[in-house]
C-alpha positions as CSV (number, residue, x, y, z in Angstrom):
1,M,21.5,-9.6,-3.9
2,A,24.7,-11.5,-3.2
3,I,26.5,-12.9,-6.2
4,A,26.2,-16.4,-4.9
5,R,22.5,-16.1,-4.5
6,A,22.1,-14.5,-7.9
7,E,24.0,-17.4,-9.5
8,R,22.0,-19.9,-7.7
9,L,18.8,-18.4,-9.0
10,V,20.1,-18.3,-12.5
11,N,21.1,-22.0,-12.2
12,L,17.7,-22.9,-10.7
13,V,15.9,-21.2,-13.6
14,L,18.1,-23.0,-16.3
15,C,17.5,-26.3,-14.5
16,L,13.8,-26.0,-14.4
17,L,13.6,-24.8,-18.0
18,S,15.6,-27.6,-19.3
19,T,13.3,-30.4,-18.1
20,R,9.8,-31.5,-18.9
21,Q,9.3,-33.3,-15.8
22,Y,8.6,-32.0,-12.3
23,L,11.7,-32.0,-10.1
24,T,11.4,-32.6,-6.4
25,A,13.2,-30.4,-3.9
26,E,15.6,-33.0,-3.0
27,R,16.4,-33.6,-6.7
28,I,16.9,-29.8,-7.1
29,R,19.2,-29.8,-4.1
30,A,21.3,-32.4,-5.7
31,I,21.8,-31.0,-9.1
32,V,21.6,-27.2,-8.7
33,P,25.0,-25.6,-7.6
34,G,24.6,-23.6,-4.4
35,Y,22.1,-25.7,-2.6
36,A,24.7,-28.2,-1.4
37,D,26.1,-25.4,0.8
38,A,23.1,-25.7,3.1
39,A,24.3,-27.3,6.5
40,T,21.0,-28.9,7.3
41,D,17.7,-29.9,5.6
42,E,15.9,-27.2,7.4
43,A,18.5,-24.5,6.2
44,F,18.0,-25.8,2.6
45,F,14.3,-25.7,2.7
46,R,14.4,-22.1,4.0
47,M,16.8,-21.2,1.2
48,F,14.6,-23.0,-1.4
49,E,11.4,-21.2,-0.2
50,R,13.1,-17.8,-0.4
51,D,14.3,-18.6,-4.0
52,K,10.8,-19.6,-5.1
53,T,9.4,-16.4,-3.7
54,E,12.0,-14.4,-5.6
55,L,11.4,-16.0,-8.8
56,R,7.6,-15.5,-8.5
57,D,8.2,-11.9,-7.6
58,L,10.2,-11.5,-10.8
59,G,7.4,-13.0,-12.7
60,V,8.8,-16.4,-13.5
61,P,6.0,-18.8,-13.9
62,L,7.0,-21.6,-11.5
63,E,4.8,-24.6,-11.8
64,T,4.1,-27.2,-9.1
65,G,2.9,-30.7,-9.8
66,R,3.8,-34.5,-10.2
67,S,5.1,-36.2,-13.2
68,T,3.4,-39.6,-12.6
69,A,0.6,-41.0,-10.4
70,F,3.4,-42.8,-8.5
71,D,5.1,-39.6,-7.3
72,T,4.6,-39.1,-3.5
73,V,5.7,-35.5,-3.4
74,D,5.2,-32.3,-5.6
75,G,8.0,-31.1,-7.8
76,Y,8.7,-28.0,-9.8
77,R,9.4,-26.9,-13.4
78,I,9.1,-23.9,-15.6
79,A,7.0,-24.3,-18.9
80,R,8.7,-22.5,-21.8
81,R,5.5,-21.6,-23.3
82,D,4.7,-19.4,-20.2
83,Y,8.3,-18.2,-19.6
84,E,9.1,-17.0,-23.1
85,L,8.0,-13.3,-23.7
86,G,6.5,-12.2,-26.9
87,D,7.9,-9.2,-28.7
88,I,7.3,-5.8,-27.0
89,D,7.5,-2.8,-29.1
90,L,7.1,0.6,-27.4
91,E,7.4,4.0,-29.3
92,P,9.7,6.4,-27.6
93,D,6.8,8.5,-26.0
94,E,5.2,5.3,-24.7
95,A,8.5,4.2,-23.1
96,A,8.7,7.6,-21.6
97,A,5.2,7.3,-20.2
98,V,6.0,4.0,-18.6
99,A,9.1,5.5,-17.0
100,L,7.0,8.5,-15.7
101,A,4.4,6.2,-14.3
102,A,7.1,4.3,-12.3
103,R,8.2,7.6,-10.8
104,L,4.6,8.6,-9.7
105,W,4.4,6.2,-6.8
106,D,5.6,7.2,-3.4
107,S,4.6,4.1,-1.4
108,P,6.5,0.9,-0.3
109,Q,3.6,-1.3,-1.7
110,F,3.8,0.2,-5.2
111,T,7.4,1.2,-5.6
112,G,8.6,-2.4,-5.6
113,A,6.0,-3.4,-8.1
114,A,6.9,-0.5,-10.4
115,H,10.6,-1.4,-10.1
116,G,9.9,-5.0,-10.8
117,A,7.9,-4.0,-14.1
118,L,10.8,-2.0,-15.3
119,I,13.2,-5.0,-14.8
120,K,10.9,-7.1,-16.8
121,L,10.7,-4.6,-19.6
122,R,14.5,-4.2,-19.8
123,A,14.8,-8.0,-19.9
124,A,12.5,-8.0,-23.0
125,G,14.8,-5.5,-24.8
126,V,12.7,-2.4,-24.1
127,D,14.8,0.7,-23.2
128,V,12.9,2.6,-20.6
129,D,14.6,5.9,-19.7
130,Q,13.8,6.8,-16.1
131,D,15.8,10.1,-16.5
132,V,13.4,11.5,-19.1
133,P,13.0,15.2,-18.4
134,V,9.4,16.4,-17.4
135,P,8.3,19.9,-16.5
136,V,6.7,18.7,-13.3
137,E,7.8,16.0,-10.9
138,P,4.6,14.4,-9.7
139,K,4.1,12.1,-6.8
140,V,1.1,10.0,-5.9
141,R,1.3,9.7,-2.2
142,T,-0.4,6.6,-0.8
143,S,0.3,6.8,2.9
144,E,-3.5,6.1,3.8
145,P,-3.7,2.7,5.3
146,A,-7.0,2.1,3.6
147,F,-5.6,2.6,0.1
148,P,-4.0,-0.9,-0.7
149,P,-7.1,-2.9,0.5
150,L,-9.5,-0.7,-1.4
151,L,-7.5,-0.9,-4.5
152,A,-7.4,-4.6,-4.2
153,A,-11.1,-4.8,-3.6
154,V,-11.7,-2.7,-6.8
155,R,-9.5,-5.0,-8.8
156,E,-11.3,-8.0,-7.4
157,G,-14.8,-6.7,-7.6
158,R,-15.3,-7.3,-3.8
159,V,-17.6,-5.6,-1.4
160,V,-15.9,-3.9,1.6
161,E,-16.8,-2.9,5.1
162,F,-15.3,-0.1,7.1
163,D,-15.9,2.3,9.9
164,Y,-16.4,5.8,8.8
165,R,-16.4,9.2,10.6
166,K,-18.0,12.2,9.2
167,T,-16.3,15.7,9.6
168,S,-18.2,16.8,12.6
169,S,-18.8,13.4,14.2
170,V,-16.6,11.8,17.0
171,G,-18.1,8.5,16.5
172,A,-17.7,6.2,13.4
173,Q,-20.4,4.3,11.6
174,R,-20.1,1.0,9.9
175,R,-20.6,1.2,6.1
176,T,-20.8,-1.5,3.5
177,V,-19.8,-0.4,0.0
178,E,-19.5,-1.7,-3.4
179,P,-16.2,0.1,-4.5
180,W,-16.1,1.3,-8.2
181,G,-12.6,3.0,-8.0
182,V,-10.1,5.0,-5.9
183,V,-9.3,8.5,-7.1
184,A,-7.2,11.6,-5.9
185,W,-9.0,15.0,-5.8
186,R,-7.5,18.2,-4.4
187,G,-4.7,16.2,-2.7
188,R,-7.0,13.8,-1.0
189,W,-7.9,10.2,-1.8
190,Y,-11.5,9.0,-2.2
191,V,-13.2,5.7,-2.8
192,V,-16.4,5.9,-4.9
193,G,-19.1,3.2,-5.0
194,Q,-22.6,1.9,-4.1
195,D,-23.3,2.6,-0.4
196,R,-25.6,-0.5,0.5
197,D,-26.7,1.2,3.7
198,R,-27.9,4.2,1.9
199,D,-28.9,2.4,-1.3
200,A,-27.1,5.3,-3.3
201,P,-23.8,6.1,-4.9
202,R,-21.4,7.8,-2.4
203,C,-17.8,8.8,-2.1
204,F,-15.6,8.4,1.0
205,R,-12.5,10.2,2.1
206,L,-9.8,7.6,3.0
207,S,-8.4,9.8,5.7
208,R,-11.7,9.4,7.6
209,I,-11.8,5.6,7.5
210,V,-11.2,4.2,11.0
211,G,-9.5,0.8,11.4
212,D,-9.2,-1.9,8.8
213,V,-11.0,-2.2,5.5
214,L,-12.5,-5.7,5.3
215,P,-13.5,-7.4,2.0
216,V,-16.6,-9.4,2.2
217,G,-18.2,-11.8,-0.3
218,K,-17.0,-13.4,-3.2
219,P,-14.7,-11.7,-5.9
220,G,-16.5,-10.5,-9.0
221,A,-19.7,-9.5,-7.1
222,V,-19.1,-5.7,-7.9
223,R,-19.6,-4.3,-11.4
224,P,-19.1,-0.6,-11.8
225,P,-21.6,1.3,-14.0
226,D,-20.6,1.9,-17.6
227,Q,-18.9,5.2,-18.3
228,V,-19.0,6.4,-14.7
229,D,-16.7,9.5,-14.2
230,L,-15.3,9.0,-10.6
231,L,-13.4,12.2,-10.4
232,S,-16.5,14.2,-11.5
233,F,-18.6,12.4,-9.0
234,V,-16.2,13.3,-6.2
235,A,-16.0,16.9,-7.2
236,R,-19.8,17.4,-7.5
237,N,-20.4,15.7,-4.1
238,Q,-17.8,17.5,-1.9
239,P,-18.8,20.5,0.0
240,A,-17.2,23.9,-0.8
241,P,-14.0,24.4,1.3
242,D,-14.9,25.7,4.7
243,Q,-12.9,28.9,5.4
244,T,-13.6,29.0,9.0
245,A,-10.6,27.9,11.0
246,T,-10.8,25.6,14.0
247,T,-9.0,26.4,17.2
248,A,-7.3,23.4,18.7
249,R,-6.0,23.2,22.2
250,L,-2.9,21.1,22.8
251,W,-0.7,20.0,25.7
252,V,3.0,19.9,24.5
253,A,5.8,18.5,26.7
254,K,8.4,21.0,27.9
255,G,11.1,21.7,25.3
256,R,9.4,19.5,22.7
257,G,7.3,20.0,19.5
258,Q,9.2,22.9,18.2
259,G,7.6,22.6,14.9
260,L,4.2,22.9,16.4
261,R,5.1,25.6,18.7
262,R,6.1,28.0,15.8
263,R,2.6,27.9,14.6
264,A,0.8,28.0,18.0
265,R,0.2,30.4,20.7
266,L,1.2,29.8,24.5
267,V,-1.7,30.1,26.8
268,G,-0.5,28.5,29.9
269,E,1.3,25.7,31.7
270,Q,-0.1,22.4,32.9
271,E,1.0,18.9,33.8
272,F,-0.2,15.8,32.0
273,D,0.3,12.4,33.6
274,G,2.8,14.1,36.0
275,E,4.9,15.4,33.2
276,P,5.3,19.2,32.9
277,G,4.3,20.9,29.7
278,D,2.6,23.9,28.0
279,L,-0.9,24.6,26.9
280,L,-1.0,25.8,23.2
281,E,-3.7,27.0,20.9
282,V,-3.3,26.6,17.2
283,R,-5.7,27.7,14.4
284,L,-6.3,24.9,11.9
285,R,-8.2,25.4,8.7
286,Y,-8.1,21.7,7.7
287,P,-8.3,19.6,10.9
288,D,-8.5,16.3,8.9
289,S,-5.1,16.9,7.3
290,A,-3.6,18.3,10.6
291,A,-4.3,15.1,12.5
292,T,-1.5,13.3,10.6
293,W,0.8,16.3,11.3
294,V,-0.1,16.4,15.1
295,A,0.3,12.5,15.2
296,G,3.8,12.8,14.0
297,F,4.9,14.4,17.3
298,G,3.8,11.2,19.1
299,A,3.6,11.3,22.9
300,D,5.1,14.8,23.1
301,V,1.7,16.3,22.0
302,V,-1.8,15.6,23.2
303,V,-4.9,17.1,21.7
304,L,-7.3,18.3,24.4
305,E,-9.8,20.1,22.0
306,P,-11.7,19.5,19.8
307,D,-12.8,15.9,20.5
308,V,-12.9,15.1,16.8
309,L,-9.2,15.9,16.3
310,A,-8.2,14.2,19.5
311,K,-9.9,11.0,18.6
312,T,-8.5,11.0,15.0
313,V,-4.9,11.6,16.2
314,R,-5.3,8.8,18.8
315,E,-6.5,6.3,16.0
316,K,-3.7,7.3,13.8
317,L,-1.1,6.5,16.7
318,L,-2.9,3.3,17.5
319,G,-2.8,2.3,13.7
320,A,1.0,3.0,13.5
321,L,1.4,0.8,16.6
322,R,-0.5,-2.0,14.9
323,G,1.4,-1.6,11.8
324,A,4.7,-2.0,13.8
325,G,3.3,-5.2,15.4
326,V,3.0,-3.5,18.8
327,R,0.0,-4.0,21.0
328,A,-1.6,-0.9,22.5
C-alpha cells in the first residue's frame, strides 16, 4: 500500500470517527486530505469505493445512512461502540495456536482472511508469533473449486446442488445435499450431509464434483444432527483402497511432457490433430488424483484411455479456463 493511500485511509477513519452525523461522499472529498487530488468526479468516486472496500476488509464497521429526513443522499460514519475493541487476553499457548492456524491454509481465499485476522489481533495488542517452532509444518490445501462454495453453504445452512461422478462412471448425476460439514481424510476433501435424492446421509469426494456448486433455498434451512462425527462417518463409508493399478493410454506431444515420460512406457508414435507425438502407457494406482497431475501438462498431453480419466482431465482443463475468464 502506498504511503499516500495509507495516510488517506487513516484520515478517513479519523474523520468518520469524529462525527455523529452521516457525511456524504462530497463532504468527505472536501475535508479528508488526499481526495482533492482526484482529477475528476469519476476518479474520486473510484478512489472512494476502493477505500470503503479496504476499510470493510480490515473489519472497520462503516455505516451508511442519512442524518435527517431532508437529506437526499446517503452518508457515512463509524460508530465508536462498534469500532472500539474489547480487551483480548490470550495465553501464550493460545497465541501460538492462532499463529499455527494461520499457517495451515494454502489457498488464496483463506490466506488473505488469516492474514487480516492476525493484523486485527496485533492492533488489539495481542502478540501472535508466526515463527513459533512446531515439529510438523502442516498445510491444508484447498485447491478443489468446490471447497469455498461448500464451506459457505455449511456456514449459512443452505442446501446445495452439484453434479457428481462415481469412481467407475463416465457420466455425472445431479445431487441435492444438505451439507453438515467439509472434512479432510487421507489427503482428500469430503462433504458430508443428507442426500435428498437417496434420503440418507452420504459423503462426497470434492474431486469428483463436476462443475459449479449451486446453493438453493434460504439460509438456515440445514441443521446438522447433534454430536455427529463427520470424520468417522467418512472413514466408515469409504471403501478399502483398491490395490489394482489402472493402465492409462496417453498421447504426448514430441519433446514435451518429460515429467510424465519418466513414469510411462513408450508404445508407439501417432499424430493427434496433425501434430506428431508418442503413445505412452502409464500405470496409475489412484486415477482420481492423477487427473490433476495429467491436466497440468495442458494441451501437450491427451488421455485416450480410460474414458473416465479422459473426461475428468477435460473437465479440469475447462474449469481452469472458466476460472481465468476464458470461454472454451
